[in-house]
C-alpha positions as CSV (number, residue, x, y, z in Angstrom):
1,M,28.1,96.7,106.2
2,A,28.9,93.0,105.7
3,P,29.5,90.9,108.8
4,L,33.1,91.1,110.0
5,R,35.1,87.9,110.3
6,I,36.9,87.2,113.6
7,R,40.5,86.4,112.8
8,R,41.9,87.0,116.2
9,A,40.2,86.9,119.6
10,L,41.5,87.9,123.0
11,I,39.9,85.9,125.9
12,S,40.6,86.7,129.5
13,V,37.8,85.9,131.9
14,S,37.4,85.3,135.6
15,D,34.0,83.6,135.1
16,K,34.8,80.5,133.0
17,A,31.1,79.6,132.3
18,G,30.6,78.8,128.6
19,L,34.2,79.6,127.9
20,V,35.1,76.3,126.1
21,P,32.1,76.2,123.7
22,L,32.8,79.8,122.8
23,A,36.5,79.3,122.1
24,A,35.8,76.1,120.2
25,A,33.4,77.8,117.9
26,L,35.8,80.7,117.3
27,A,38.6,78.2,116.5
28,A,36.3,76.3,114.2
29,H,35.8,79.6,112.2
30,G,39.5,80.1,111.9
31,A,40.2,82.5,114.7
32,E,43.5,82.6,116.6
33,I,42.9,82.6,120.4
34,L,45.0,84.9,122.6
35,S,44.6,84.3,126.3
36,T,46.1,84.7,129.7
37,G,46.6,82.7,132.9
38,G,43.6,80.5,134.0
39,S,41.6,81.1,130.9
40,A,44.5,79.8,128.8
41,R,44.9,76.7,131.0
42,V,41.2,75.9,130.7
43,L,41.3,76.1,126.9
44,R,44.4,74.0,126.6
45,D,43.0,71.4,128.8
46,A,40.0,71.3,126.5
47,G,42.3,70.8,123.5
48,I,41.9,74.3,122.0
49,A,45.0,75.9,120.6
50,V,45.9,79.1,122.6
51,T,48.6,81.7,122.2
52,E,49.7,83.3,125.5
53,V,49.4,87.1,125.5
54,A,53.0,87.3,126.7
55,D,54.2,85.3,123.6
56,H,52.1,87.4,121.3
57,T,53.4,90.7,122.7
58,G,57.0,89.6,123.5
59,F,56.5,91.2,127.0
60,P,56.0,89.1,130.1
61,E,53.4,89.5,132.8
62,I,54.8,91.7,135.6
63,L,53.9,93.0,139.0
64,D,52.1,89.8,140.1
65,G,49.9,90.0,137.0
66,R,48.9,93.6,137.4
67,V,50.4,94.4,134.0
68,K,49.9,91.9,131.2
69,T,47.6,93.4,128.6
70,L,48.5,97.1,129.0
71,V,50.8,97.1,126.1
72,P,50.6,98.7,122.5
73,Q,50.5,95.3,120.8
74,I,47.2,94.6,122.5
75,H,45.5,98.0,122.6
76,G,46.8,98.9,119.2
77,G,45.3,95.7,117.9
78,I,42.0,96.6,119.4
79,L,41.9,100.3,118.7
80,G,43.3,100.4,115.2
81,R,40.7,101.4,112.6
82,R,40.7,99.1,109.7
83,D,39.2,101.7,107.4
84,L,42.0,104.2,107.9
85,P,45.2,103.5,105.7
86,E,47.4,105.5,108.1
87,H,46.2,103.2,111.1
88,L,46.9,100.1,109.1
89,A,50.3,101.4,108.1
90,Q,51.3,102.2,111.6
91,M,50.1,98.8,112.8
92,E,52.2,97.1,110.2
93,Q,55.2,99.3,111.0
94,H,55.1,98.3,114.7
95,G,54.1,94.7,114.2
96,I,50.6,95.1,115.7
97,A,48.1,92.4,114.6
98,P,44.4,93.3,114.6
99,I,42.2,91.8,117.3
100,D,38.5,91.4,116.2
101,L,37.0,90.1,119.4
102,V,37.6,90.9,123.1
103,C,36.0,88.6,125.6
104,V,36.7,89.8,129.2
105,N,34.7,89.7,132.4
106,L,36.1,91.5,135.3
107,Y,37.7,90.5,138.6
108,P,34.8,89.8,141.1
109,F,35.1,93.0,143.0
110,E,31.5,93.2,144.0
111,A,31.4,89.6,145.2
112,T,34.6,90.1,147.1
113,V,33.2,93.1,149.0
114,A,29.9,91.4,149.6
115,A,31.8,88.4,151.2
116,G,33.3,90.8,153.8
117,A,36.9,90.5,152.5
118,A,39.6,92.6,154.0
119,P,40.4,95.9,152.3
120,A,43.7,94.6,150.9
121,E,41.9,91.7,149.2
122,C,39.2,94.1,147.9
123,V,41.9,96.3,146.3
124,E,43.5,93.4,144.6
125,N,40.2,92.6,143.0
126,I,40.0,96.0,141.4
127,D,40.5,95.2,137.7
128,I,42.6,97.6,135.7
129,G,43.4,95.9,132.5
130,G,40.0,94.4,132.0
131,P,38.0,97.7,131.9
132,A,40.7,99.2,129.7
133,L,40.3,96.3,127.2
134,I,36.5,96.4,127.4
135,R,36.3,100.2,126.8
136,A,38.8,100.1,124.0
137,A,36.9,97.4,122.2
138,A,33.6,99.1,122.7
139,K,35.0,102.4,121.4
140,N,36.1,100.6,118.2
141,H,32.9,98.7,117.8
142,G,32.9,99.4,114.1
143,H,35.6,96.8,113.8
144,V,35.7,94.9,117.1
145,A,33.1,92.9,119.1
146,V,33.2,92.9,122.9
147,L,31.8,90.3,125.3
148,T,31.5,91.1,129.0
149,D,29.1,88.4,130.2
150,P,28.7,84.7,129.5
151,A,25.0,85.4,128.9
152,Q,26.1,87.2,125.7
153,Y,27.9,84.2,124.2
154,D,24.9,82.6,122.6
155,A,24.2,85.7,120.6
156,L,27.7,85.7,119.2
157,L,27.6,82.0,118.4
158,A,24.4,82.5,116.6
159,E,26.0,85.3,114.5
160,L,28.9,83.1,113.6
161,A,26.6,80.3,112.6
162,A,24.4,82.5,110.5
163,H,26.9,85.0,109.0
164,G,30.4,83.7,109.7
165,G,31.2,86.9,111.6
166,T,29.7,89.7,113.6
167,T,27.1,92.2,112.4
168,E,27.2,95.9,113.0
169,A,23.9,95.7,115.0
170,L,25.3,93.1,117.4
171,R,28.6,95.0,117.9
172,L,26.7,98.2,118.6
173,R,24.5,96.5,121.2
174,L,27.5,94.8,122.9
175,A,29.4,98.1,123.0
176,G,26.5,99.7,124.9
177,E,26.4,96.8,127.3
178,A,30.1,97.0,127.8
179,Y,30.1,100.6,128.9
180,A,27.2,99.9,131.2
181,R,29.2,97.1,132.8
182,T,32.3,99.2,133.3
183,A,30.1,102.1,134.6
184,A,28.5,99.7,137.2
185,Y,31.9,98.3,138.1
186,D,33.4,101.7,138.7
187,A,30.3,102.7,140.7
188,A,30.7,99.8,143.0
189,I,34.4,100.7,143.5
190,A,33.6,104.3,144.1
191,A,31.0,103.4,146.7
192,W,33.5,101.1,148.4
193,F,36.1,103.9,148.7
194,A,33.4,106.3,150.0
195,R,32.0,103.7,152.4
196,D,32.5,106.0,155.4
197,E,30.7,108.8,153.7
198,L,26.9,108.7,153.6
199,F,26.7,111.1,150.6
200,S,29.8,111.4,148.4
201,P,30.2,114.4,146.0
202,R,29.1,112.3,143.1
203,F,26.4,109.7,143.5
204,T,26.2,106.8,141.1
205,L,23.5,104.1,140.9
206,S,23.5,101.0,138.8
207,G,21.4,97.9,138.4
208,T,21.1,94.8,136.3
209,L,17.9,94.3,134.3
210,R,15.9,91.5,135.8
211,Q,12.9,91.7,133.6
212,T,11.0,94.1,131.3
213,L,7.5,94.5,132.8
214,R,4.2,94.6,130.9
215,Y,3.7,98.2,132.0
216,G,4.2,100.5,134.9
217,E,1.7,101.9,137.4
218,N,-0.7,102.3,134.5
219,P,-0.9,100.5,131.1
220,H,0.3,103.6,129.2
221,Q,3.6,103.6,131.1
222,Q,6.6,101.4,130.2
223,A,8.5,99.8,133.0
224,A,11.4,97.5,133.9
225,F,12.7,95.8,137.0
226,Y,16.4,96.2,137.9
227,V,18.4,94.4,140.6
228,H,20.8,96.3,142.8
229,G,22.5,94.9,145.9
230,T,22.0,91.7,147.9
231,R,19.4,92.8,150.5
232,P,17.0,89.9,151.0
233,G,13.7,90.7,149.4
234,V,11.7,90.9,146.2
235,A,14.8,91.6,144.1
236,T,16.7,88.5,145.3
237,A,13.7,86.2,145.8
238,A,13.1,83.0,143.8
239,Q,9.6,83.0,142.3
240,V,8.3,79.5,142.8
241,Q,5.0,79.8,141.0
242,G,2.5,82.2,139.5
243,K,2.4,84.7,136.6
244,A,5.0,87.5,136.3
245,L,4.8,90.2,138.9
246,S,3.6,93.6,137.8
247,Y,5.2,97.0,138.6
248,N,2.6,97.5,141.3
249,N,3.0,94.0,142.6
250,L,6.7,94.4,143.0
251,G,6.3,97.7,145.0
252,D,3.6,96.2,147.2
253,T,5.6,93.0,147.8
254,D,8.6,95.0,148.8
255,A,6.6,97.1,151.2
256,A,5.0,94.1,152.8
257,F,8.3,92.2,153.3
258,E,10.1,95.2,154.7
259,C,7.3,95.7,157.2
260,V,7.1,92.0,158.3
261,A,10.9,91.9,158.9
262,E,10.5,94.5,161.7
263,F,9.2,91.8,164.1
264,D,10.9,88.9,165.9
265,E,7.6,87.1,166.7
266,P,5.7,85.1,164.0
267,A,4.2,87.9,162.0
268,V,1.9,88.4,158.9
269,V,1.5,91.6,157.0
270,I,-1.1,92.2,154.3
271,V,-0.5,95.2,152.0
272,K,-2.7,96.9,149.5
273,H,-1.6,99.8,147.3
274,A,1.7,100.1,149.2
275,N,0.0,100.4,152.6
276,P,-0.4,97.7,155.3
277,C,-4.1,96.9,155.7
278,G,-3.5,94.3,158.4
279,V,-0.5,93.4,160.6
280,A,-0.4,91.0,163.4
281,L,1.9,89.0,165.7
282,A,0.9,85.7,167.3
283,G,2.1,82.3,168.4
284,T,1.8,80.9,164.9
285,T,1.6,82.5,161.4
286,A,-1.8,80.9,161.0
287,E,-3.1,82.8,164.0
288,A,-1.3,86.0,162.9
289,W,-3.0,85.7,159.5
290,D,-6.4,85.5,161.1
291,L,-5.8,88.6,163.2
292,A,-4.2,90.5,160.3
293,L,-7.1,89.6,158.0
294,R,-9.7,90.7,160.6
295,C,-8.3,94.3,160.5
296,D,-9.6,95.0,157.0
297,P,-10.9,91.9,155.1
298,V,-12.3,94.0,152.3
299,S,-8.9,95.6,151.4
300,A,-7.1,92.3,151.9
301,F,-8.9,90.9,148.8
302,G,-6.3,91.0,146.0
303,G,-3.5,92.0,148.4
304,I,0.1,91.0,149.0
305,V,0.9,88.8,152.0
306,A,4.3,88.7,153.8
307,L,5.5,86.3,156.5
308,N,8.6,86.4,158.6
309,R,8.5,82.6,159.1
310,R,8.5,79.5,156.9
311,L,5.1,79.2,155.2
312,D,3.4,76.1,156.6
313,T,0.4,74.2,155.3
314,E,-2.2,75.5,157.7
315,T,-1.3,79.1,156.9
316,A,-1.1,78.5,153.2
317,E,-4.7,77.0,153.2
318,R,-6.0,80.0,155.1
319,I,-4.4,82.5,152.8
320,A,-5.5,80.6,149.7
321,A,-9.1,80.8,150.9
322,I,-9.2,84.4,149.5
323,F,-7.9,86.0,146.3
324,T,-4.3,87.0,146.9
325,E,-1.9,88.4,144.4
326,A,1.4,87.3,145.9
327,I,3.0,85.7,149.0
328,I,6.5,86.4,150.1
329,A,8.3,84.5,152.8
330,P,11.7,83.2,153.7
331,D,10.7,79.7,152.8
332,A,7.8,77.3,152.4
333,D,7.0,73.7,153.3
334,A,6.5,71.2,150.4
335,D,2.9,70.7,151.5
336,A,2.3,74.4,151.6
337,R,3.7,74.8,148.1
338,A,1.3,72.0,147.0
339,V,-1.6,73.9,148.5
340,L,-0.7,77.1,146.6
341,A,0.0,75.2,143.4
342,R,-3.8,74.9,143.0
343,K,-3.8,78.7,142.6
344,K,-1.9,78.9,139.3
345,N,-1.8,82.7,139.1
346,L,-0.8,83.3,142.8
347,R,2.8,84.3,143.0
348,L,5.0,82.6,145.7
349,L,8.3,84.3,146.3
350,L,10.9,82.7,148.7
351,T,13.8,84.8,149.8
352,G,15.9,82.5,152.0
353,G,16.2,85.2,154.7
354,L,14.9,88.5,156.0
355,P,16.2,92.0,155.5
356,D,17.7,93.7,158.5
357,P,15.4,96.6,159.4
358,A,18.2,98.3,161.4
359,A,20.8,98.0,158.6
360,P,22.0,101.3,157.0
361,G,21.3,102.0,153.4
362,I,20.2,104.6,150.9
363,T,16.8,105.1,149.3
364,V,16.4,107.2,146.2
365,R,13.5,108.8,144.4
366,S,13.4,111.0,141.3
367,V,12.4,114.6,141.1
368,S,12.4,116.9,138.1
369,G,16.0,117.4,137.1
370,G,17.5,115.1,139.7
371,F,16.9,112.8,142.5
372,L,16.7,112.7,146.3
373,A,18.7,110.3,148.4
374,Q,18.3,109.6,152.1
375,G,19.3,107.0,154.6
376,R,16.9,104.2,155.0
377,D,14.5,104.7,158.0
378,A,16.3,102.3,160.3
379,G,15.1,104.0,163.4
380,R,14.1,101.8,166.3
381,I,12.5,102.9,169.6
382,D,14.2,102.0,172.9
383,P,11.3,101.3,175.3
384,A,13.5,102.7,178.1
385,A,13.7,106.0,176.3
386,L,10.0,106.6,176.0
387,R,8.8,109.6,177.9
388,V,5.5,109.3,179.8
389,V,3.8,112.8,179.7
390,T,0.4,112.0,181.1
391,R,-0.7,111.4,184.7
392,R,-1.5,107.8,183.9
393,P,1.4,105.6,182.5
394,P,0.5,102.8,180.0
395,T,-0.1,99.3,181.4
396,P,2.4,96.6,180.3
397,A,-0.2,95.3,177.8
398,E,-0.8,98.8,176.4
399,L,3.0,99.5,176.2
400,A,3.5,96.3,174.1
401,D,0.7,97.3,171.8
402,L,2.0,100.9,171.6
403,L,5.5,99.8,170.5
404,F,4.0,97.4,168.0
405,A,1.7,100.0,166.5
406,F,4.4,102.6,166.2
407,R,6.6,100.1,164.4
408,V,3.7,99.5,161.9
409,C,3.3,103.3,161.5
410,K,6.8,103.4,160.0
411,H,5.5,101.5,157.0
412,V,2.2,103.4,156.5
413,K,2.0,106.4,154.2
414,S,1.8,109.7,156.1
415,N,-0.3,111.0,157.7
416,A,-0.4,107.7,159.4
417,I,-2.6,106.5,162.3
418,V,-2.6,102.9,163.5
419,Y,-4.9,101.4,166.1
420,A,-3.7,98.2,167.7
421,K,-4.9,95.7,170.3
422,G,-3.5,92.4,171.3
423,L,-0.4,92.9,169.0
424,A,-2.7,93.2,165.9
425,T,-3.8,96.2,164.0
426,V,-7.5,97.0,164.3
427,G,-7.7,100.2,162.2
428,I,-5.2,101.9,159.9
429,G,-5.5,105.4,158.4
430,A,-3.1,106.2,155.7
431,G,-2.0,109.0,153.4
432,Q,-4.5,111.7,154.4
433,M,-3.7,115.4,154.2
434,S,-5.1,115.8,157.7
435,R,-4.0,113.7,160.7
436,V,-7.5,113.9,162.2
437,D,-9.0,112.5,159.0
438,S,-6.5,109.6,159.2
439,A,-7.7,109.0,162.8
440,R,-11.3,109.0,161.8
441,I,-10.8,106.8,158.7
442,A,-8.9,104.3,160.8
443,A,-11.7,104.2,163.4
444,W,-14.3,103.8,160.6
445,K,-12.2,100.9,159.2
446,G,-12.3,99.3,162.7
447,A,-16.1,99.6,162.9
448,E,-16.5,98.1,159.4
449,A,-14.2,95.2,160.4
450,A,-16.2,94.6,163.5
451,R,-19.4,94.5,161.5
452,A,-17.8,92.0,159.0
453,A,-16.9,89.8,162.0
454,G,-20.4,89.9,163.4
455,L,-19.4,92.0,166.3
456,G,-20.9,95.2,167.7
457,G,-19.2,98.5,168.0
458,S,-15.7,98.8,166.6
459,L,-12.5,96.8,166.9
460,T,-10.8,100.1,168.0
461,Q,-12.7,100.0,171.3
462,G,-10.0,99.4,174.0
463,S,-7.1,99.8,171.6
464,V,-4.0,101.9,171.6
465,V,-3.2,104.4,168.9
466,A,0.1,105.3,167.2
467,S,0.8,108.5,165.1
468,D,3.8,108.7,162.9
469,A,4.3,112.4,163.7
470,F,3.1,114.8,166.4
471,F,-0.6,115.8,166.7
472,P,-0.6,119.5,165.6
473,F,-3.9,120.0,167.5
474,A,-5.8,118.1,170.1
475,D,-8.5,117.2,167.7
476,G,-6.6,114.2,166.3
477,L,-6.1,112.8,169.7
478,E,-9.7,113.5,170.6
479,A,-10.8,111.6,167.5
480,A,-8.7,108.6,168.6
481,V,-10.2,108.8,172.1
482,A,-13.7,108.8,170.6
483,A,-12.8,105.7,168.7
484,G,-12.0,103.9,171.9
485,A,-8.2,104.3,172.3
486,T,-6.9,104.1,175.9
487,A,-3.2,104.9,175.2
488,V,-1.3,107.0,172.7
489,I,2.3,106.9,171.2
490,Q,3.6,109.8,169.2
491,P,6.8,111.6,168.6
492,G,5.9,114.9,170.3
493,G,7.4,118.2,169.4
494,S,4.3,120.3,168.5
495,M,4.0,123.8,169.7
496,R,0.7,122.6,171.1
497,D,2.0,119.5,172.9
498,H,0.7,120.9,176.2
499,E,-2.8,121.1,174.7
500,V,-2.6,117.5,173.4
501,I,-1.3,116.2,176.7
502,A,-4.0,118.1,178.6
503,A,-6.7,116.5,176.3
504,A,-5.2,113.1,177.0
505,D,-5.2,113.7,180.8
506,A,-8.8,114.9,180.6
507,A,-9.8,111.7,178.8
508,G,-7.8,109.5,181.3
509,V,-5.6,108.0,178.5
510,A,-1.9,107.3,178.8
511,M,0.5,109.0,176.4
512,V,4.2,108.4,175.7
513,L,6.5,110.4,173.4
514,T,9.2,108.8,171.3
515,G,11.1,111.8,170.1
516,M,11.4,110.0,166.7
517,R,9.2,110.7,163.6
518,H,8.4,108.2,160.9
519,F,7.1,110.2,157.9
520,R,6.7,108.1,154.8
521,H,5.8,109.8,151.5
């Protein structure tokens, strides 16, 4: 099919970016411009001839602008098929002129909601005519091109320059993008109306393509990165330097940043394969880095580093001393950026803020034939609600380490065991089928870390231990005691809690129960 000339274009946009160059090019190719309100004023001010929609239809805007394009002269001009004589005859009978291009972007409903606007303002930013125009043009893409985003204008201008009109391939692509846009818009509106329901009868999820990735978890898998929402993190971060992030990099960076956001004190988290391999709090991020690295220096090689403070020069120099895939932080000093610039492939992501670990939200994962949705694990432990179940209560120092370790556990794949001492992890066991194996692996990691530091014994000596779920038998606790743990935090709730508590009392260790589990699969 030959390219179709644009004889008449309807333009009604809330985002005026690129509007004037687009309209000027259309006018230069002989198109009549129909427009409304602010769009028409911008074009007139630029010296471009515009016909008001009300003048074209003979029907004024009414109801405070709620009705202006919902008329037969507009929708008939869009939906009429030029290849059907009966359509052309009816259009001529009713004085309906064909419209060959619809350029509409919608009222900023999502931005209005994100800004915390009152419900009445949100409702007024629900576009009715815009989606109707877009969907009509997309349906009739055999004869009409539809633009829904300023990012699409260059493609249309290139077609006009090369062919004098629009090709079928471009119209087809734009139609698909148009329906995706209205679907996302409706999804946002539906979610807003159901804001008091955690799970509505119909769940919709939409995202905007950020980038196509080289591959997924493995080279034979295709992958892409979509952005959804405004939660500070990897999806909203600005990448300051380094090569493109991979699928695995993105997942690990997200895991690291969500973990580091848990803490108010200066914190550093090192993640490898979606699990923390070192977490520490300290007076400075440089000190926290040293303590986090000490936990598992072998796994930290090629890892992802997250900070909850502005990256300073001293910390940047220490991190740059080993191979690191990516660093994510709220911000970075100019000198720190200069230090990292020497590592051309190291990615630096700056988010401008931290995600709220206590904020509600939904997480989604696919299963065969559907998906699972659940509330984000925003659970936080109130120290006053802890239940001491052993004869000996924890000391203040042990209690601080226990709360720290349990918070880290929330971000470790189950079965999760975390040893901590001095507000730093000293052994992490993740993702084992048996909790006792996680306890033993974490202890072995602590011994390896002590050996790497030139120390005797294990870093777990004199530590506390956290378990993300209850100990089903006493053997897991006994493994932790053998590793040198002096205090234990766990949810409790096992049929054999009494046996586990008895084993703790026999070993002289303190144990507290949280009543809250932190499984992570």
